[in-house]
N, C-alpha and C positions, 0 to 999 in steps of 0.2 A: 229571381226564377229560376224555376226547374220547363228549361225547354228543349223541346225535341225540332232539331232541323231535317228537314224532307227532301234533299234537292239531290239528282245525281248528277248537276252541275260542279267537281270541285273546287272548281276559283270559286265558282259563290258560294255555295256550300262554307269552305273558309272562311270566304269575305264575312258573312254572319255572324259566322264560329269566333272567331277574334273579336267580334263588333261586343257581342255577349260575354266572352271573356272578359270583356276591360270593362264594363259593366260590371262585374262579378257575380254573372249564374252560371249557374250550372249547366252544360247541354248533353242536348246527346245527342248523333244524327245517325242518318239514312238513307237511302243511295236509292231507293222506292217502294213503295206501298209496303208488299211483303214482310220485308226489312223494319218495316215502320213496326208494324202491326205486330210483328216478334218482341218487339223493345218496348207498346204498351203493354204484353202482358207480363213484362217484366217489373216495372216500374212505374208504380201505382199511385206516383206524386206529379206527375208531370202539369205542372201550368197553362200551358198554349203548346202549339203546333205550328209551327213555321212550316206550309208544307207545299212543293214546287205542282204543278199537273201533269205534264210531261216528263211522264220515266217510265224506264226499261221493265216486265214482267206486271206491276201492278200499277195503272195513273193516278194524276192523286184525286182526281175524282171517285174513280172506284171505294177508294181505300176510306174515304171519305164521305164514303154512301156507307160503306160496312161498319165503322164506326157509330155512327148515331145507329145505326139497322141494329146493331149490339147495345145498345143505351148509353153507348161514352160523350159523355156532356162536355169536352174539355177541350174551351173557347178554339177556335181556328182562325187563321191569316193566311188565306191562298197569295202565292206567289206566281206569274204569270207573266207572257210574251203576247197573251191574245188580250188584247181591248174592241171585240167590240158588245155594247150595250148587251145582246144574247147570251155571249159565254159570261160579260161574270153575273149577271141574272141565274145565270146556270149553276155556279159557284157558289153562290149564296140559296138557293133556291138550297143544295144535296146538304146548305146543311155550314157554310163556312158563317165565320162572323166578322171577317174583313176579306177585302179584294187590292192587294195594289200589284201594281203594270210596275216588269221589267220595261228597265230598264230602272232602279231606281235607290235613294240615296239608304245608311243606316240607319241614320239619320230621324231619318221618316215613318222607317219599320219600326223604333225601337219605338218613340213615343206611341203609337201606333200597341203595337204589344202592350205599352205601362195601362193606359184609356183602358185597355182590356180587361187586362188583369185586373185592375183597381175595379169595372164592373165586376167580375165575374165572383174577387171577394169581398164584393161588400163595405170594400172601409171607405169612410166619408173623404171625402172631396176637399181637402183644406185650401182654402182662399189666401194666400199670404200675398201680402201688400211691402214688405219689408225685408228683406237680404242682410243679414249682417256676416262677421264675424272678426272678432274682439272689437276693436275700436274701428273699425271699421262697416259702414249704411250705406247699402245701395237699394231707395223709394222707386216702387216697378209702378205705383201710380201718377206721385210726378214725378220721376225718372232726377231723382238728382240722387247723388250720391255725396256722401260727406268722410271724414277719417278724421276724429277728432270732436276736433271744432272748427273743419276746415273744412270751408264744400271745396267738392272739385265739380268744372268743369270737364264731361263727354262727352267726345262724338260720336257718333251714333256706334260705328261697331268697339270703342273704346267700351258701350255702354253695355256688348251688347256679350263682348270676352269678359264682360267682370261679370255680371249677372251669371254669369256660364261657372267663369271659376266655384261664385260663392252659392253656387247651385250645389257642387260639388268638391266639399270641401274635401280636401288630404284624399284628392283622387287624382296619379296623374294623367293627363289630358293631354292629347298624340296633337302633334301637330294634323295630323289626317282630323283629328274630329273637330279640330277649329275650322281650318279648309271649307265643311260641310255646315257647321253651326253658324259660324261668325257670317262667311263669306256665298256658300249653299258652293261648292264647286265640288262635287260627288268624286275627283282625279286629283295627284298629284302637282300642281303646278308645276313645279320645279322652282320654285323662286324664294323671294324668302317673305314675302307680305304677309305672313306668320310673325317672322322674327321682329317685322319695324314693329309693326301692332303692336305686342307683347312692352314690347319697350314701349316705348306710347303710352300705353297701360301701368308700365313701374315709373314712372317717369314722374306720375302722377298722385298716384296709390301709394308707391315705395318712397317718396322724398325723403325720408326720417330714417333713422338711426334703425328701425323695426323689422326689416321688412316681411313681407309673405310671401310672395308668386318668388318661388324661385323653379330654376333650371333643374328637370332632371336629363342629364348630359343623352344625349341620346334616343331619347326617348320624348320629350315632350316641357310642358312644364305643368308646379303644382302649388297648389295654395297654403297652406301649411303655416303654423308656428319658427 
């Protein structure tokens, strides 16, 4: 995906961009609506816009209203600290496709972006009942894992982590991403819970000589040959 992030708070903007780049997205950034309009005039293939509301020079709703009046149909997700129903309705009436309150987790934002992107690209949504990598299989319906001919008993978080790995083979999964996805933590807990969980999963999945869960020192883990 090619994503335009319009956010005047540098910390939040960098947080979003980092997560998008980890998911192989191409990112463009602006800190107000006027700068965002300039980017749109140059970049004609933006897939989705992540838009803050309160910004200098031109606020998010004015920007949104402007591009919709110009006939621009790029999907937009609004990020805002405003929480009243009226304010959410206003954003949607201006032409937003979704509305996410601050503070938010990147995993939720990215999931919503994927849903909207699929909707606009008209790609069929495939129902996946089983994930696999080499001789490792995970049935999402029966919640049974097997490697070779051996069943693997997994606790709930071990199952969630293995599912995450199998959905992202070859991609480095950071500890922060695991904390968000598996534990629901949206901050660094400064504990070793991720290391312990990965160790437990490895003891069950990587019991033989053919290891597939590897450590990327100083970054996280990756499922690969």
